PATORGU-791612 format. One line per field, with one value per residue (C-alpha): x, y, z; residue in one letter. Coordinates in nm, 2 decimals. Each point is the difference from the previous one (the first is absolute). Example, Ala and Ser with C-alpha at 12.3 -4.5 7.8 and 13.67 -1.06 7.14 Angstrom:
x 1.23;0.14 .
y -0.45;0.34 .
z 0.78;-0.07 .
aa A;S .
// end
This chain:
x -3.08;0.11;0.12;0.37;0.21;-0.05;-0.38;0.03;-0.13;-0.17;0.23;-0.11;0.13;0.23;0.18;0.09;0.37;0.02;-0.13;-0.04;-0.37;-0.29;-0.09;-0.37;-0.05;0.21;-0.22;-0.30;-0.13;-0.19;-0.16;-0.34;0.09;0.07;-0.33;-0.18;0.14;-0.09;-0.35;-0.04;0.11;-0.24;-0.31;0.07;-0.15;0.16;-0.32;-0.02;0.37;-0.05;-0.30;0.21;0.27;-0.25;0.11;-0.18;0.01;0.18;0.27;0.03;0.03;0.27;0.19;-0.02;0.13;0.28;0.10;0.01;0.21;0.25;0.02;-0.01;-0.24;-0.37;-0.14;-0.37;-0.22;-0.37;-0.25;-0.38;-0.06;0.31;0.37;0.25;0.37;0.26;0.30;0.18;-0.29;-0.02;0.38;-0.02;-0.31;0.18;0.30;-0.22;-0.18;0.33;0.12;-0.32;0.00;0.35;-0.09;-0.30;0.23;0.24;-0.29;-0.12;0.34;0.08;-0.34;0.06;0.34;-0.13;-0.29;0.17;-0.28;0.03;-0.11;-0.32;-0.16;-0.23;-0.22;-0.28;-0.25;-0.31;-0.28;0.02;0.37;-0.02;-0.23;0.14;0.38;0.09;-0.19;0.15;0.35;-0.03;-0.11;0.30;0.25;-0.15;0.03;0.36;0.12;-0.23;0.21;-0.10;-0.28;-0.21;-0.20;-0.26;-0.21;-0.28;-0.08;-0.04;0.30;-0.01;0.05;0.25;0.23;0.03;0.07;0.27;0.17;-0.03;0.18;-0.30;-0.01;0.29;-0.18;-0.36;-0.22;-0.19;0.02;0.20;-0.25;-0.02;0.11;0.32;0.33;0.04;0.37;0.00;-0.09;0.11;-0.31;-0.06;-0.34;-0.14;-0.38;-0.33;-0.27;-0.36;-0.29;-0.37;-0.31;-0.13;-0.34;-0.17;-0.17;-0.36;0.07;-0.25;0.27;0.08;-0.33;0.13;0.21;0.22;0.04;0.07;0.12;-0.34;-0.13;0.25;-0.04;-0.32;0.17;0.24;0.37;0.31;0.30;0.37;0.10;-0.02;0.30;0.09;0.03;-0.29;-0.23;0.12;-0.05;-0.36;-0.08;0.16;-0.23;-0.31;0.11;0.09;-0.34;-0.19;-0.14;-0.04;0.25;-0.13;-0.14;0.03;0.35;0.20;0.38;0.23;0.32;-0.08;-0.11;-0.15;-0.22;-0.09;-0.11;-0.20;-0.19;-0.07;-0.13;-0.23;-0.15;-0.07;0.33;0.23;0.38;0.28;0.28;0.29;-0.13;0.26;-0.13;-0.37;0.07;0.17;-0.27;-0.27;0.17;0.06;-0.36;-0.19;-0.15;0.30;-0.05;-0.36;0.12;-0.06;0.21;-0.22;0.01;0.05;0.01;0.32;0.35;0.19;0.37;0.23;0.35;0.27;0.17;0.37;0.26;0.13;0.31;0.18;0.30;0.33;-0.14;0.11;-0.25;0.09;0.07;-0.33;-0.19;0.19;-0.09;-0.37;0.03;0.16;-0.27;-0.28;0.17;0.04;-0.36;-0.12;0.18;-0.17;-0.35;0.05;-0.22;0.17 .
y 5.66;0.13;-0.10;-0.06;0.21;-0.24;-0.02;-0.38;-0.06;0.15;0.03;0.04;0.32;-0.20;-0.14;0.34;-0.05;-0.34;-0.18;-0.32;0.09;-0.21;0.08;0.03;-0.03;-0.31;-0.13;0.04;0.36;0.12;0.32;-0.16;-0.02;0.37;0.07;-0.23;0.16;0.35;-0.12;-0.16;0.32;0.21;-0.23;-0.16;-0.32;-0.29;-0.06;0.36;0.01;-0.31;0.16;0.32;-0.21;-0.22;-0.33;-0.25;0.03;-0.34;0.12;0.32;-0.19;-0.22;0.31;0.14;-0.33;0.01;0.35;-0.08;-0.31;0.19;0.29;-0.22;0.24;0.02;0.28;0.00;-0.06;-0.09;0.24;-0.01;0.15;-0.10;0.03;0.26;0.02;-0.07;0.22;-0.23;0.02;0.38;0.03;-0.24;0.17;0.34;-0.13;-0.19;0.32;0.18;-0.28;-0.02;0.38;-0.01;-0.27;0.21;0.30;-0.21;-0.09;0.36;0.14;-0.26;0.04;0.38;-0.05;-0.24;0.22;0.33;0.13;0.18;-0.28;-0.06;0.13;-0.19;0.24;-0.07;0.27;0.05;0.16;0.37;0.07;-0.24;0.25;0.33;-0.08;-0.32;0.06;0.35;-0.12;-0.31;0.23;0.22;-0.28;-0.17;0.31;0.07;-0.36;-0.20;-0.32;-0.04;-0.25;0.08;-0.27;0.13;-0.19;0.17;-0.18;0.04;0.09;-0.35;-0.17;0.25;0.01;-0.38;0.01;0.26;-0.22;-0.30;0.22;0.00;0.38;0.25;0.25;0.07;0.30;-0.13;-0.04;-0.24;-0.25;-0.02;-0.36;0.06;0.13;0.36;-0.03;-0.21;0.30;0.34;0.22;0.35;0.15;0.18;0.05;-0.06;-0.20;0.13;-0.23;0.05;-0.20;-0.08;-0.11;-0.03;0.29;0.00;-0.17;0.09;0.17;0.25;0.17;0.10;0.33;-0.15;-0.36;-0.11;-0.33;-0.10;0.00;-0.26;-0.34;-0.10;-0.03;-0.26;0.09;-0.08;-0.01;-0.06;-0.33;-0.01;0.16;0.25;0.36;0.14;-0.28;0.06;0.38;-0.04;-0.25;0.23;0.28;-0.22;-0.12;0.35;0.13;-0.29;-0.10;-0.37;-0.14;-0.09;-0.35;-0.09;0.04;-0.11;0.00;0.07;0.19;0.05;0.35;-0.13;-0.25;0.26;0.25;-0.27;-0.10;0.36;0.09;-0.30;0.02;0.23;-0.10;0.26;-0.02;0.19;0.08;0.24;0.34;0.03;-0.33;0.11;0.33;-0.19;-0.26;0.26;0.20;-0.28;-0.03;-0.31;-0.23;0.04;0.37;-0.04;0.02;0.28;0.10;0.03;0.33;-0.12;0.18;-0.18;-0.02;-0.32;0.06;-0.30;-0.05;0.18;-0.20;-0.02;-0.09;-0.33;-0.21;-0.27;0.09;-0.12;-0.06;0.25;0.11;-0.08;0.32;-0.01;-0.05;0.28;0.23;-0.06;0.01;0.35;0.13;-0.12;0.16;0.33;0.00;-0.07;0.32;0.19;-0.10;0.00;0.26;0.31 .
z -1.92;-0.34;-0.35;-0.02;-0.24;-0.29;0.05;0.02;0.35;0.30;0.30;0.36;0.17;0.22;-0.31;-0.15;0.09;-0.17;-0.31;0.20;0.09;-0.12;-0.36;0.01;-0.37;-0.01;0.29;-0.23;0.07;-0.31;-0.12;0.06;0.37;0.01;-0.16;0.24;0.32;-0.12;-0.09;0.35;0.16;-0.21;0.03;0.35;-0.12;-0.19;-0.19;-0.11;-0.09;-0.21;-0.18;-0.07;-0.16;-0.18;0.16;0.22;0.38;0.04;-0.24;0.20;0.33;-0.15;-0.11;0.35;0.14;-0.26;0.10;0.37;-0.07;-0.22;0.25;0.31;0.16;0.07;-0.23;0.10;0.31;-0.03;0.16;0.02;-0.35;-0.19;0.06;0.12;-0.09;0.26;0.04;-0.24;-0.24;0.01;-0.06;-0.29;-0.15;0.02;-0.19;-0.25;-0.09;-0.06;-0.23;-0.19;-0.04;-0.14;-0.25;-0.11;-0.04;-0.22;-0.22;-0.02;-0.08;-0.26;-0.17;-0.01;-0.16;-0.26;-0.10;0.03;0.23;0.33;0.23;0.20;0.32;0.23;0.20;0.24;0.13;0.19;-0.20;0.07;-0.07;-0.30;-0.17;0.13;0.02;-0.18;-0.33;-0.07;0.10;-0.23;-0.29;0.07;0.01;-0.30;-0.21;0.10;0.00;-0.24;0.05;0.37;0.07;0.31;0.17;0.24;0.26;0.19;0.32;0.37;0.22;0.17;-0.34;-0.14;0.31;-0.02;-0.37;0.06;0.26;-0.24;-0.27;-0.23;0.01;-0.02;0.22;0.11;0.08;0.30;0.38;0.21;0.15;0.37;0.01;-0.18;0.15;-0.12;0.03;-0.31;-0.21;-0.12;0.04;-0.14;0.08;-0.31;0.04;0.18;-0.17;0.01;-0.07;-0.08;-0.05;-0.35;-0.13;-0.34;-0.16;0.12;0.33;0.27;0.21;-0.28;0.08;0.34;0.00;0.28;0.10;0.36;0.13;0.12;-0.36;-0.11;0.17;-0.18;-0.34;-0.13;0.01;-0.20;0.22;-0.03;0.18;0.38;0.17;-0.27;0.11;-0.19;0.12;0.36;-0.02;-0.12;0.28;0.25;-0.11;0.04;0.34;0.13;-0.10;0.15;-0.34;-0.09;-0.25;-0.35;0.00;-0.37;-0.13;-0.30;0.05;-0.29;-0.06;-0.37;-0.09;-0.32;0.17;0.27;-0.27;-0.19;0.32;0.09;-0.35;0.00;0.34;0.30;0.16;0.16;-0.03;0.17;-0.24;-0.02;-0.11;-0.28;-0.14;0.04;-0.18;-0.28;-0.05;0.02;-0.28;-0.25;-0.13;-0.11;0.26;0.24;-0.01;0.13;0.36;0.25;0.30;0.30;0.19;0.36;0.33;0.10;-0.15;-0.09;0.06;-0.01;0.14;-0.21;-0.28;-0.07;-0.26;0.14;-0.10;0.18;0.21;-0.14;-0.35;-0.25;-0.27;-0.36;-0.20;-0.18;0.33;0.17;-0.29;0.05;0.38;-0.02;-0.25;0.23;0.30;-0.19;-0.11;0.36;0.10;-0.28;0.10;0.38;0.17;0.13 .
aa M;R;L;D;D;T;G;D;Q;F;L;P;D;E;S;L;D;S;L;E;G;I;G;L;L;R;S;G;L;K;L;S;H;L;R;M;I;T;A;I;E;A;H;K;Q;V;S;A;A;A;E;A;L;N;I;S;Q;P;A;A;S;R;M;L;T;E;M;E;T;I;L;K;A;Q;L;C;E;R;I;S;R;G;V;T;L;T;A;F;G;R;A;F;A;R;R;A;R;T;I;L;L;E;L;R;E;V;D;R;E;L;S;A;L;K;S;G;T;G;G;S;V;F;L;G;S;V;T;A;P;A;I;S;L;A;V;P;A;I;Q;Q;V;S;A;A;Y;P;G;I;E;V;N;V;R;V;E;T;S;N;V;L;A;R;E;L;L;A;A;R;Q;D;F;I;I;A;R;V;P;D;D;L;N;P;R;L;F;N;V;T;E;I;G;I;E;K;A;C;L;I;V;R;K;G;H;P;L;T;E;K;P;V;V;G;L;A;D;L;P;R;Y;D;W;V;F;Q;P;A;G;T;L;L;R;R;R;I;E;E;L;F;I;A;A;G;V;P;L;P;A;T;V;V;N;T;S;S;I;L;L;T;T;A;I;V;C;G;S;N;A;I;A;P;V;A;R;D;M;A;N;F;V;A;D;V;G;A;Q;A;G;E;I;V;I;L;N;T;D;F;E;I;D;I;K;P;Y;S;L;I;S;V;K;G;R;A;L;P;P;S;A;K;L;L;Y;D;L;I;W;Q;R;S;R;M;V;A;P;D .
// end
């Protein structure tokens, strides 16, 4: 299925040799339908897709019915905890993402032409390389090309990979989640993330020269959401050592909230070491954290520069991508 040469209508692949195929736009297909199918693919629930698009669930259900009527194909199947796309739905969602991306690129290009600036970049990153790689590269590109606008989102790999597929990011520094097809991505490994445990200054554990896993479960913890790599790695360490998992846990992906909870309590939090070093150096209350000296290492799966296969990076995004890759080579261990 693709746009015809005039951009007026969507044509099924079998109609490429003729203009007599069904015009989907003339049949009522709208941009809101494209957004809906990509939202359903991302959230796997009609209700969650409706919430993401800020519409009611009945309205979202009607849109799904409209799409299936226009396309004359079932797009979703109900499963125990939501919906899954059929082969027709997956094909439609893939094409919808491409169309929405192209429209976004039109807006970006025209905005850059109108303002005389160099365009914009949308980058997502997990915490460690955001500090060690993205920030220096952004400073470099901003100094050389002051017209470029850089938009950065720091999140978990699970969130960022789905935003990348939905064309909300140009590229990401993260890891491909286990539940996504790696063939969808271009992946260039650039570094290994190391993590550590942080507590407030004056925490009881700071009196110990070396902290072991058995010292930790009695305290509250601030974790990333369940299923994230750092969370899983910490849990694996506890299980392998036969130590009970912490009983009292706060889950958040916000480093700001994590730091605030740690500074105001006896909670322990695992964070990327680059982030911990940065926060410990900035002073004020946030600087009142201490990195625990542990008798175990917290190494996490390597992270990569990731883009979507078949989707060319805009020039401004390619510039930042290359700078981040070059810096990763400079800081890589020998």
